[in-house]
C-alpha positions as CSV (number, residue, x, y, z in Angstrom):
1,M,172.1,53.5,-9.9
2,G,169.8,50.9,-11.5
3,S,168.4,53.6,-13.9
4,S,171.9,54.8,-14.9
5,F,173.0,51.2,-15.5
6,Q,170.0,50.6,-17.7
7,R,170.7,53.7,-19.8
8,V,174.3,52.7,-20.3
9,L,173.2,49.2,-21.2
10,L,170.7,50.5,-23.7
11,L,173.3,52.8,-25.4
12,V,175.8,49.8,-25.6
13,L,173.1,47.6,-27.2
14,L,172.2,50.4,-29.7
15,A,175.8,50.8,-30.6
16,I,176.2,47.1,-31.3
17,A,173.0,46.8,-33.2
18,A,173.5,49.8,-35.5
19,P,176.3,48.3,-37.7
20,V,174.3,45.1,-37.9
21,D,171.2,46.9,-39.1
22,G,173.3,48.8,-41.7
23,Q,174.9,45.6,-42.9
24,A,171.4,44.0,-43.2
25,L,170.2,46.9,-45.2
26,E,173.1,46.8,-47.5
27,S,172.8,43.0,-47.9
28,A,169.1,43.3,-48.8
29,K,169.9,46.1,-51.3
30,S,172.5,44.0,-53.0
31,A,170.5,40.8,-53.0
32,P,170.1,39.4,-56.5
33,H,166.8,39.4,-58.3
34,M,166.3,36.4,-60.5
35,W,163.6,35.7,-63.1
36,T,163.6,32.2,-64.6
37,F,159.9,32.5,-65.5
38,D,159.5,28.8,-64.7
39,N,156.9,29.4,-62.0
40,E,154.8,31.7,-64.2
41,P,151.7,30.4,-66.0
42,P,152.1,30.2,-69.8
43,K,150.5,33.1,-71.8
44,T,150.9,35.4,-68.9
45,L,153.3,38.2,-68.0
46,P,154.9,38.5,-64.5
47,S,153.0,41.2,-62.6
48,E,156.0,43.5,-62.2
49,F,156.7,43.5,-66.0
50,K,155.1,46.5,-67.7
51,I,154.8,46.7,-71.5
52,G,155.7,50.0,-73.0
53,T,153.8,51.8,-75.9
54,L,154.8,52.2,-79.5
55,F,154.9,55.6,-81.2
56,D,151.2,55.1,-82.3
57,G,150.0,54.2,-78.8
58,R,149.7,50.5,-79.2
59,P,151.4,48.1,-76.7
60,A,155.1,47.7,-77.4
61,G,155.0,44.1,-78.3
62,E,153.3,40.8,-77.4
63,W,155.2,39.7,-74.3
64,K,154.3,36.5,-72.5
65,V,155.6,33.4,-70.9
66,L,155.9,30.3,-73.0
67,Q,156.6,26.7,-72.0
68,T,159.1,25.2,-74.5
69,D,161.7,22.6,-74.8
70,R,164.0,25.3,-76.2
71,A,164.3,27.1,-72.8
72,K,167.7,27.8,-71.5
73,S,166.7,26.5,-68.1
74,P,163.7,24.3,-68.3
75,S,161.0,24.9,-68.9
76,H,159.7,28.4,-69.4
77,V,160.9,31.5,-71.2
78,L,159.6,35.1,-71.6
79,G,159.1,35.8,-75.3
80,Q,158.3,38.8,-77.5
81,F,156.0,37.3,-80.2
82,M,154.7,40.3,-82.3
83,A,156.3,39.3,-85.6
84,K,155.7,42.6,-87.4
85,G,156.5,46.2,-86.9
86,A,158.0,49.3,-88.5
87,E,161.8,50.0,-88.5
88,H,161.5,52.1,-85.3
89,A,159.0,50.0,-83.5
90,Y,160.8,49.4,-80.2
91,K,159.2,46.5,-78.3
92,N,160.0,46.8,-74.6
93,V,159.1,45.9,-71.0
94,L,160.2,47.7,-67.9
95,I,160.3,46.0,-64.5
96,D,158.7,47.7,-61.5
97,G,160.8,47.8,-58.3
98,T,164.2,47.9,-60.1
99,K,165.0,51.6,-59.9
100,S,168.7,51.8,-59.5
101,S,171.9,53.6,-60.5
102,D,174.7,51.0,-60.4
103,I,173.8,47.4,-61.3
104,E,175.0,44.0,-62.5
105,L,172.4,42.9,-65.1
106,E,172.5,39.8,-67.3
107,V,170.1,37.9,-69.5
108,S,170.2,35.0,-72.0
109,F,168.4,35.3,-75.3
110,L,167.6,33.1,-78.3
111,P,166.8,34.7,-81.7
112,I,163.7,32.9,-83.1
113,D,162.6,34.8,-86.1
114,G,162.8,38.1,-88.0
115,K,163.4,39.4,-91.5
116,A,163.8,43.1,-90.9
117,D,165.3,42.7,-87.4
118,M,166.4,39.9,-85.0
119,G,167.7,39.4,-81.5
120,G,167.2,41.6,-78.5
121,G,168.7,43.4,-75.6
122,L,168.8,44.9,-72.1
123,I,167.5,48.2,-70.9
124,W,168.8,50.1,-67.8
125,R,168.4,53.5,-66.1
126,A,165.1,53.9,-67.9
127,T,163.1,56.9,-66.7
128,D,160.3,55.6,-68.9
129,D,159.8,53.6,-72.1
130,R,161.2,56.3,-74.3
131,N,164.4,57.3,-72.3
132,Y,167.0,54.7,-71.3
133,Y,170.3,53.0,-72.1
134,L,170.2,49.9,-74.4
135,I,172.6,47.1,-75.3
136,R,171.3,44.9,-78.1
137,A,172.7,42.0,-80.3
138,N,171.5,41.6,-83.8
139,P,172.2,38.3,-85.8
140,L,171.1,39.8,-89.1
141,E,173.7,42.6,-88.8
142,Q,176.2,40.4,-86.9
143,N,177.0,43.1,-84.3
144,V,176.5,44.2,-80.8
145,R,175.6,47.9,-80.2
146,I,175.1,50.2,-77.2
147,Y,172.7,53.1,-77.5
148,R,171.1,55.8,-75.4
149,V,167.5,56.4,-76.3
150,V,166.3,59.9,-75.7
151,K,162.6,60.8,-76.3
152,G,162.3,57.6,-78.4
153,V,165.2,58.3,-80.7
154,R,168.3,56.0,-80.6
155,Q,171.8,57.4,-80.5
156,M,174.5,54.8,-81.0
157,L,177.4,55.1,-78.6
158,R,179.5,52.1,-79.8
159,N,179.5,49.2,-82.3
160,F,181.2,45.8,-82.1
161,D,181.1,43.3,-85.0
162,Q,180.3,39.9,-83.7
163,I,179.2,36.5,-85.2
164,I,175.9,35.6,-83.6
165,D,174.7,32.1,-84.2
166,V,170.8,32.0,-84.4
167,R,170.8,28.3,-83.4
168,Q,172.0,28.8,-79.8
169,W,171.4,30.9,-76.7
170,H,173.6,33.9,-76.0
171,T,174.1,36.2,-73.0
172,L,174.3,39.9,-72.5
173,R,175.7,41.4,-69.3
174,V,176.0,45.0,-68.1
175,I,177.9,46.3,-65.2
176,T,177.6,50.0,-64.3
177,N,179.6,52.2,-61.9
178,E,178.5,55.9,-62.0
179,C,179.2,56.9,-65.6
180,R,181.2,53.8,-66.5
181,V,179.5,51.0,-68.4
182,Q,181.0,47.6,-69.1
183,V,179.2,45.3,-71.5
184,Y,179.9,41.5,-72.1
185,F,178.6,39.3,-74.9
186,D,178.9,35.6,-74.2
187,E,181.4,36.5,-71.4
188,Q,183.6,38.5,-73.8
189,Q,184.0,42.2,-72.9
190,V,182.9,44.3,-75.9
191,F,182.5,47.8,-74.4
192,D,184.0,49.9,-71.6
193,L,182.8,53.5,-71.8
194,C,181.5,56.5,-69.9
195,D,178.2,58.3,-70.5
196,E,176.3,60.6,-68.2
197,T,173.0,61.0,-69.9
198,F,171.0,59.0,-67.4
199,S,171.9,58.5,-63.7
200,T,169.1,56.2,-62.4
201,G,166.0,54.3,-63.6
202,L,164.4,50.9,-64.2
203,V,165.7,47.9,-66.1
204,G,163.9,45.9,-68.8
205,L,164.0,43.9,-72.0
206,W,163.9,45.1,-75.6
207,T,163.4,43.9,-79.2
208,K,162.7,45.8,-82.4
209,S,160.6,45.7,-85.6
210,D,159.6,42.1,-86.4
211,A,162.1,40.3,-84.2
212,V,160.7,37.3,-82.3
213,T,163.0,36.5,-79.3
214,Y,163.0,34.3,-76.2
215,F,164.6,35.5,-73.0
216,D,165.5,33.4,-70.0
217,D,167.5,33.6,-66.7
218,L,167.3,37.3,-66.2
219,N,169.5,38.3,-63.2
220,L,169.9,41.7,-61.5
221,R,172.0,42.8,-58.6
222,I,171.5,46.4,-57.5
223,V,174.6,47.9,-56.1
224,R,173.0,51.3,-55.4
């Protein structure tokens, strides 16, 4: 009798616990990841940030943390400081541990310098540093564009003409749901489209050519 009661009690407890465990798992999965860079020592790179490679094999940019009074949220930013590069020199970093399909991803950026190129962008669903989706804003061209990059070659999906003031911080935000991609620039929706080239991958940051750019307050929520 005692043994049967214990078995029933165990089954009841497992039935009660199972939904809680599932909820905890889902909660952990959707927990936001935030990078303010304020606790990172200057002249370093957060350990999970991995610099890609340029077409000639060199590191894809000079990415490091900087303490500055121009930070969006005091007092550190992550910057790309290599102020030279060919037209198709894509400077990028990918973030370990961010492999995902559907996300909410946002970053603030401040254009600092650049004569051939300026500004920067967000990467998602990256299988590596040559295959990914990209949204970027360029103050020199005064536009926001979304690309897919396949084997290191960009293919533009959409363009949106937009005045981009180099004297202030701006935000880029991406929300994905299966093939659907919604993009916001400074809280204004600029794109809503569907593309099925990449289904999963890492997130990261991007600049091009001679663009020097500060990034701050990078936020990621993984939906699945």
